[in-house]
N, C-alpha and C positions, 0 to 999 in steps of 0.2 A: 223453228229456230235451229240454228246451227249448233250441233253438239260441241264443237270446238269453242264456240263463243260462250256457251254455258260453263264449260270446264275452265276456260280462261277467266271468266268473271268470278267463279268460285275460288279459283286459285288466287286471284288478285285480292279478294276479300280475306282469305285465310292469311295471305302474306301481309296484308295491311294490319290485320288483327294481331298477328305475331310480332310485327315490328313495333306497333303501338304498345303492346303488352311488355315487350322487352325494354323499350325506352321508358315506359311508365314505371316499371319495376326498378330500373336503375335510378330513376329520379326519386322514387319512394325510399329506396335504400339510402340514398344520399341525404334525404330530408330527415329520416330517422337517425342516421349517424350524426348529423349536425346537432339535433336535439340531445342525443346521448352525450356528445362531446360538451355541449353547453352545461348540461346537468352535472357532468363529471367535474368540469372546471369550477362550477359553483360549489359543489360539495368539497372540493379540495380547498377552496378559499375559506369556507366555513370551518373546515377542520383545522387549517392553519391558524385562524383567528381563535378558535377554541383552545388549541394547544398553547398559544401565546398567553391567553388569559389564565389558563390553568397553571402555567409556569410562574406567572407573576403571583398568583394566589399561593402557590406552593412556596415561593421564596418569602413572601410576607409571613406565612405560617411558620416557616423555619426560623426567621428572624425573631418572631414572638416566642417560639419554643426555646431558642438560645437565650433570650432575656430571662425567661422563667427559670431555665437551668442555672444561669449565673446567679440569680436571686436565691435559689435553693442552695447552691454551693456556698454563697456568702453566709446564709443563715446557719448552715451546718458548721462552717468555720467558727462562727460566734459561739455556737453550742459547745464545740470542742474546746475553745479557749476557756469558756466558763468551767467546763468539767476539769480541765487541767488545773485551774486556779483552786477549785474545790478540792481536788485530790491533793494538791500541795498543802492546803490548810489542814488536811487530815494527818499530816506527819507527826503532829504533837499529840495525837490521840493515843490512848493506851491500846495495846493489842488485846485480843480476847484471851482470857486465861485458859490454861490447858486443862483445868478441872472439868469433868464431864457432867457434874450434877447441877441441880437447881439450887439457888441460894437457900440457906436454911431459914432465914427470916426475910420478911418483905422489905424491899429497899436495901438489902445487904449487898446486892451485886453491884459491880462498878458500872456495868453497861446501863442498867435500868431500862426504862421505856421512853425516855426522852431523847431528843437529838443532842442535848448537851452532854449526855453520858454515853453516846454511841461509840462503840468500838471501831477501830480503824478498818478492819475487814468488812464490817457491816456497812460502814459509810462508803467504802470503795465500791461495794456491790450495788448499793443504792444509786450512787453516781453513775455507774455504768448502765444500770437499768433506766435511769432517767435520760441519759444521752441516747440510748437506743430508741426510747419512746419519742424523744424530740426529733430524731432523724426520721423516724417513720411518719410522724405528724407533718414534718416539713415536706417529705416526699409526697405524701397524700395531698397536701395543699397544692403542690406544684402540679400533680396529676389532675386535680379538679380544675385548676386554672387553665391548663392546656386543653382539657376536654371542653370547657366552656368557650374557650377561644375558637375551637374548631366548629362548634355549633354555629 
């Protein structure tokens, strides 16, 4: 056999293999890139749908939280109105005497242990304490309601 013929056929096989590999590699890259682009587009659509759903959920939760806050504020206004009315009713009560001792006989003191004989300062203190407790109770109720709504 002719050595040029053998070298030519080996060269033709090598060139054919190289051209096929080059074309196949480009086609494979294009195929992989097309799949990548499809996945990326699908993920972008899912992300946009999830973001939209979360925004709607967030807005509904905010509306619910605003309603709960308005209810809490209304209840606190009612408590404050009652406390003002109670404070005004204490104006006719006697003030605590300036003596520093305990009454000498039982029942001799003007304040006594009943609400009927309660001194003005003691009544104002108790009203303020009750208002603070009611405001905390109302805030806790709103907090529980908001937490339960988020669950």
